[in-house]
N, C-alpha and C positions, 0 to 999 in steps of 0.2 A: 439086260440091254440086248436082247436078241433081235430087235427090230432093224438095226442097220444091215445085218446079214440078210434078213428077209427082204428088205427094201432094195438091196443091191442085187439079190439073186436073179430077179426077173430081167432087169436090163442087161446083166452079164450073159445070162442064158440066151436072151434074144439076140444079142450081139454075136454070140458064138454061132448060133444057127444061121443067122443072116450072112455072116462072113463065110461060113462053110458053104452055104448054098451059092453065094456069088462067086466064091473061088472055084467051085466045081463047074460052074456054068460059064466062067470067063473064057472068051475065045481070043483075047488079046495077048495071052501068054503064048509061049512057044507051044506048038502042037506036039512037040517031042516030050513035054511033061506028061507024066501019067496022072490019072485021076487021083491016085494016092499022094503024089507029090503036091498036087494042087490043094488037096485036102489038108496035108501037113502044113502048107503055107497059110491056109485059112485058119487053122487051129492056132498057129503061132501068132497071127494077127489078132485073133480073138483073145488070146492070153495077154497080149500087150494091152489091149483095150481094157481087159479086166483089171490089170495092174494099175492102169491110169485111173480107172473108176474108183478103185480101192484107195488110191492115194488122195484123190479128190475128196472122198468121203471122210478119210482120216483128218484132212485139213479142215473140213467143215465142222467136224466134231470138236477139234481143238479150238477153233475160233468160237464156237458156241460155249465151250467150257470157260474160256477166257472172259467172254462177255458176261456169263453168269457170275463168275467170281468177282468181276469188277462191280456188277450191280449189287451183289451181296455185301461187298466191302463198303460201297456207298451207303447202303441201308444201315449198316452197323455204325458208320460215322455219324449219320443223321441222328440215330437213336442216342448215341453218346453225347452229341452236342445238345440235344433236347434235354437230356438228363442233367447235364452240367448247368444249363440255363435254369432249369426248374429248381435247382438247389440254391441259387442265388436269391437273397431276400428281395431285392428290388426287381429282378427280372422274372421271377416265378409268377407274378401276377399279371404279366404282360402277355400279349399274343404275338409271339415271334415265330415266323415260319422259317424253317430250315430246309434248304434244298442242297443236295450234294451230287456232284457229277464229276467222276474221275478224280475224287479227292479234293475238289474245289467246292467250298461251302459258301452258299449265298444266304444271308440273313435279311429277311424283309419283315416289315411291320413297324411297331412303335416301341420306343424306349422312353421311360419316364423322364430321363435327363441325359445330358451329354456324357456324364461319367458312366452311367449304366450302359450307354451305347458302346463306349470303348471297352467296358468290362465284357460285353457280349463278344466282341472280337477276341479279347484275351482268352476267354473261356473256350471259344470254338477253336482257336489256334492251338490250344494245349491238348486237344484230342489227338490221339495217335492215328496217323493216316491222313490228317488234314494237310494239304499242300498249300492252300491259299484260302483266305477268307475275304469275301466281297460283302462288306457291311453296308446294306442299303436301308438300315433302320432310320426312321424319322423320329426326332425328339418331339415328344408330346408337349405342345406349348401350354396346355391347360394343367399339366402335372406339376 
């Protein structure tokens, strides 16, 4: 993962150069400051900007990792619920769509009867990581 350093390098270097140039050219500072003192101030400002940029990048990476972990967890829950439904004799032949978002499972499609509809909720609820089940299954009136 060397890319974040490469991605951050150019904005940080640009900020350093621009800050140094502006600091050296600035006339609103006391005329008593030497060019070296102005340059030192510009470098300090650039370092602060670099620290802030690094902190922002770390936060963005952390948020991306959290989001990826959540999506991965939701995918695992969906797979486990599908597996549990496939093992059930009455539900395995039906087409039930399982959607998971932040641990909340939504079941859509048809169930052969009311008992099987409730069984689908029970099976989904038993999967580790499931916080809530929204059962939108419709009972097949022809079954």
